[in-house]
C-alpha positions as CSV (number, residue, x, y, z in Angstrom):
1,M,2.9,-44.4,2.2
2,D,0.3,-41.9,3.5
3,H,-2.7,-43.1,5.4
4,P,-5.8,-41.0,5.9
5,A,-6.5,-40.1,9.5
6,D,-9.2,-42.0,11.3
7,Q,-10.7,-38.7,12.4
8,F,-10.4,-35.0,11.6
9,N,-10.9,-33.2,14.9
10,L,-10.4,-29.5,15.7
11,I,-10.0,-28.4,19.3
12,G,-9.6,-24.8,20.5
13,Y,-9.4,-23.1,23.9
14,S,-10.4,-19.5,24.4
15,Y,-9.2,-17.5,21.3
16,G,-8.0,-20.7,19.9
17,S,-11.6,-21.9,19.8
18,L,-12.4,-19.1,17.4
19,L,-9.6,-20.2,15.2
20,A,-10.8,-23.8,15.3
21,A,-14.3,-22.7,14.5
22,Q,-13.1,-20.6,11.5
23,T,-11.0,-23.5,10.3
24,A,-14.0,-25.9,10.6
25,N,-16.1,-23.3,8.7
26,Y,-13.5,-23.1,5.9
27,Y,-13.1,-26.8,5.5
28,S,-16.7,-27.7,5.7
29,K,-17.6,-25.2,3.0
30,R,-15.1,-27.0,0.8
31,G,-16.7,-30.4,1.3
32,H,-14.4,-31.7,3.9
33,S,-15.8,-33.6,6.9
34,I,-14.9,-32.7,10.4
35,D,-15.6,-35.3,13.0
36,H,-15.4,-33.2,16.1
37,L,-15.2,-29.5,16.7
38,V,-14.4,-28.9,20.3
39,L,-14.7,-25.3,21.7
40,I,-13.4,-24.9,25.2
41,G,-14.0,-21.6,27.1
42,S,-15.1,-20.1,23.8
43,P,-16.4,-16.6,23.3
44,I,-18.0,-17.7,20.1
45,D,-21.0,-15.7,18.9
46,G,-24.4,-17.5,19.1
47,D,-25.2,-17.0,15.4
48,F,-21.8,-18.5,14.3
49,L,-22.2,-21.4,16.7
50,Y,-25.7,-22.1,15.3
51,K,-24.2,-22.0,11.7
52,L,-21.5,-24.4,12.6
53,R,-23.9,-26.8,14.2
54,A,-26.1,-26.7,11.1
55,Y,-23.3,-27.9,8.7
56,R,-23.8,-31.6,7.9
57,S,-20.0,-31.9,7.3
58,I,-19.3,-31.0,10.9
59,K,-20.5,-34.2,12.6
60,K,-20.3,-33.0,16.2
61,V,-19.8,-29.7,17.9
62,I,-18.8,-30.0,21.5
63,V,-18.9,-26.9,23.7
64,I,-17.2,-27.0,27.0
65,D,-18.0,-23.8,29.0
66,L,-16.0,-23.2,32.2
67,T,-18.7,-21.2,34.0
68,E,-18.8,-23.8,36.8
69,H,-15.3,-22.8,37.5
70,G,-16.1,-19.1,37.6
71,D,-15.4,-18.3,33.9
72,P,-17.5,-15.2,32.8
73,I,-17.0,-16.3,29.1
74,H,-19.4,-18.8,27.5
75,A,-20.4,-19.9,24.0
76,G,-23.2,-17.8,22.6
77,M,-22.4,-14.7,24.7
78,S,-22.9,-11.2,23.2
79,Q,-20.1,-8.8,22.4
80,S,-21.2,-6.5,25.2
81,D,-21.2,-9.4,27.7
82,L,-17.7,-10.3,26.5
83,L,-16.5,-6.7,27.1
84,A,-18.1,-6.7,30.5
85,A,-16.1,-9.9,31.4
86,V,-12.7,-8.3,30.7
87,P,-12.1,-7.0,34.3
88,Q,-12.8,-10.5,35.7
89,L,-10.5,-12.1,33.1
90,G,-7.7,-9.7,34.1
91,K,-8.1,-10.7,37.8
92,D,-8.1,-14.4,37.0
93,M,-5.2,-14.1,34.7
94,G,-3.1,-12.1,37.1
95,A,-3.9,-14.5,40.0
96,G,-2.3,-17.5,38.2
97,K,-4.4,-19.9,40.2
98,G,-6.1,-21.7,37.4
99,E,-9.4,-20.2,38.2
100,G,-12.3,-19.1,35.9
101,H,-11.3,-18.8,32.3
102,F,-7.8,-20.1,33.0
103,Y,-8.9,-23.3,34.6
104,Y,-6.9,-25.4,32.1
105,A,-4.4,-22.7,31.2
106,H,-2.4,-22.2,34.4
107,V,-0.3,-24.9,35.9
108,V,-1.5,-25.6,39.4
109,P,-1.0,-28.6,41.8
110,D,-4.0,-30.5,40.4
111,S,-3.5,-29.6,36.7
112,N,-2.7,-33.2,35.7
113,K,-6.0,-34.3,37.2
114,R,-7.9,-31.5,35.4
115,W,-6.3,-32.4,32.1
116,A,-6.9,-36.1,32.6
117,R,-10.6,-35.4,33.3
118,L,-10.9,-33.3,30.2
119,A,-9.2,-36.0,28.1
120,E,-11.7,-38.6,29.6
121,K,-14.6,-36.3,28.7
122,L,-13.4,-35.9,25.1
123,H,-12.8,-39.6,24.8
124,A,-16.3,-40.3,26.0
125,E,-17.6,-37.9,23.3
126,G,-15.8,-40.1,20.7
127,L,-12.5,-38.4,20.1
128,R,-9.7,-40.7,19.3
């Protein structure tokens, strides 16, 4: 027997956040309710982010920018700012140290602590 999920949550990191946002947009336009849309290190356009937050069927949009960790990407940034961030992204990716935009992506000695803190933060926001 199928049971409906308690929550319908969409979570995306980096480019995956754009996919999660498009998926939320698609389902909300078709009358489905999304409990949480979580965008981590998202290069989402400010207008699209505003639109997603305006949908009643998307109950909560959570943006987690990684700027405090040196990420040049943040939600609401312009296309030109995104292009200007590419050299820094290349440096951070190549370093493999889990810095900047890749704070959660690269496995480093304290990754388990980072991921646990992220899980705690999302739990505090109501994700189950």
